[in-house]
N, C-alpha and C positions, 0 to 999 in steps of 0.2 A: 689324062685324068689320073689322079692319085687316089689310093684306097687306104683307109685306116680301119682296122677291125678291133673292136673292144669285145672281149668275151665276158658276158655279164650274167648275173642272177643265178639262182640255184640250178637252172636248166642249162647253163653254159651256152647261152644264146649269143649269136654273132650280131652285135650292133655294128652297122656299117656306115662309115662316113666317106663320102665321095667329094672331091674338090679338084679344082684345076688352077691354072696359073693366074686366073683373075681373083682368086681367094674366095669365090663364092662356093658354097658347100650345101649338100643335102645329107640328111641323116635318114637311114632306112632301118626300121624296126628297132627303135631305141628301147633297149631292155634294162637300162640302168635301174638297179633295185635299191642300193644302199648309198649312203653319203660318200663312201670311198669311190664307188663306181661313177657317181655323178661328178665328183671332183676331178677324176681322171679325164673325163670327157671335157669338162670346162677348161682344164689346163691345156689340153691338146689344142682346142679351138683358139684359146687365147694366145698361146705361144706361136702358133702358126698364122695368127692374125686373120682367121677365117671369118667370113660372114655367112652365117647359116640362113638359108633362104627358103628351105622346104623340109617338111617332115613327112616321110612316106612310110606306109606299112604294106608289106607283102600280104599279110592277113592279120586278123585281130585276136588270135589266141593270146592268152594272158602273158606268156613269157616274152612275147614280142611287143607288148604295149606297156610294160611296167615303167618305162621311162617317158611315156607320152605327156604325163602331167609336168614332169621336170622340163621337158623341151618347151611346152607351152608357157610355163611360168617364167622361165629364164630367157627364152629367145622369142616369145610371142608367136609361136607357130603351132597351130592346131594340126592334127594329123590328117593325111589324105589316104584314102583306102577305097575298097570296093563296097558299094551299098549292100551287096549280098552278105557281108559279114557283120552288119549292124547288130544282129541279135547276140553276137558274141560279146560286144561291148556292154550291152544291157545286163548281161549275166556275169560280167567279169569278176566282180567281188565274190559272188557265191562260188564260182568255179575255182577261184584262187583258194578259197577256204577249203574246198573239196580236195585240193592238191596239197594242203597243209601250209598255205601262205596266208597269214592273217594281217590285219592292220593296214591294208593298202587302201588308198583313196580310189573312188570311182574314176576310171580313165576318161579322158575327154571324148566327146562325140566327134565323129568325122566332120571336117570342115568342108571338104570337097571330095566328091565321088570320082574315082578313076575307073576307066573302062578300057577294054581291049582296043589297042591301036592309038591310044592317047600318047602325046609326046610331052615330056617334062624337060624344060630347059633351065640351065643354070650356068652362069659364066659363058664359056665357049663350048659347053658340053650339052649333050641331050641324051635322054633315056626314053626308050619306047616301052610302053606298057603292054605286057602280054598276059592275058587272062589264062590261068591254068587251074581250074577248079578241081576239087577232089579231096585234097587235104582239108580244105574248108571250102564252102560254096563260093567265096569271093577271093580265092587265092590268086595273087598276081606275081609276075616276075618283072624285073626291070632290066632292059638290055641296051647296052651301048655298042652300036655297030662300029664306031670309030675305034673303040678300045677292045673290041671282041671280048666283052665282059658281060656275063649274065648273073644278076642277083636273083637267086632262085627261091629264096624263102625256104619253106619246108616242103616244097614240091619235089625237088630232086636233090639227093645227097650223093656224096662219094660212096658208091656201092650200095645205095639204097634209095627208097622213096619215102615220102611223108606217110605217117600213120593215117589210117582212114576210119578208125573206130571211134572218133570223137564226133560230137553232134554235127550233122551236115556232111560228114565224110562219105566218099564214094570211091572205092578202089578202081572199079572199071572206068569211071570218068577220069580219074587221075592218070591212069596208064594211057588212056586214049589221048588225053590232052598233052602229055609229055611227048608222045610219039608225033602228034600232029603239029605242036607248037614249038617244042624245044629241039627235038632230034632233027629238025630241018635246018637248024643252024650249022655253021661250019664246024668241023671237028676240032679245030684249034681254039674255039671259044672257051674261055675260062669260066668256070661255074663256081660262084661263091654262095654256098648255102646258108641256111639259118642256124645250123649247128655243124660243127666239125670242120674238116679241112676242105680246101679248094680242090676241084677236079676239072675235067674238061668234058665237053660234049662227046668227043671221040672216045674217050675212056669209058664213059657210061654207056654209049651205044654198043661198045665191044664187050664190056665186062660186067655191067650191072646185072645181077642175077634175076631181077624182076622182068628183064627183057630178053 
C-alpha cells in the first residue's frame, strides 16, 4: 500500500491518501481548505489514475473535515465516521468561526457509521477500525496489519497525545484507550498522526512523556 500525505489548512492537518496497485484509493481526514489545496489533491489523483472509493474520518473536528464537501462534490463520496462525533458536525460552522475561520459551508453529514472492529476494504488492501475515544468521543484509528501502518488521527502523536480540553474530550479515557488499543500493536508499526511527523509504536511506548 502506498501513502500520500497532503499538509492542509491553517492547522497544518495531515490529509492522507492510501492506494495500492489496483489504483483504488481511500482518503482519510480530507482537510483541503482552499482552491490550491483542492487542486493539488485532484492533480495527484488524476496523474496517478486513482479511483477514490471511500472517504474516512478519524474524528470530526473542523480541521479534519474542511475538505469533506470537496470530496463529496467532486468524487461523490460522503464521509464515514463514528456516530459519537455527530454533534461536532452539527456545530462545525460555529466552532470554525470561534477559531477564526469564516465563510465555510456546513460539512456533510456522515453517510455510514464506523465502529470498533469494522474492516474497510479497497483494492487488495484492508484497514481495521480501532475506536480510541478521548480526544473526541468518536475517535477512530485505521490500521493496516499487512503494512504495519496505523493512521492515528489526533489520538497519538510523535511525543504527544491529542488535546482533551475540547467538547467531549477525556484525558483519562484517551490514555487508557492508547494503552489498551494501540500499545498492544508491534513496536515496528508506523504511526501516521493527524498533525506532524510519523513515528512508531515502539518509539512512543519508550519515549512519549505522557506514558
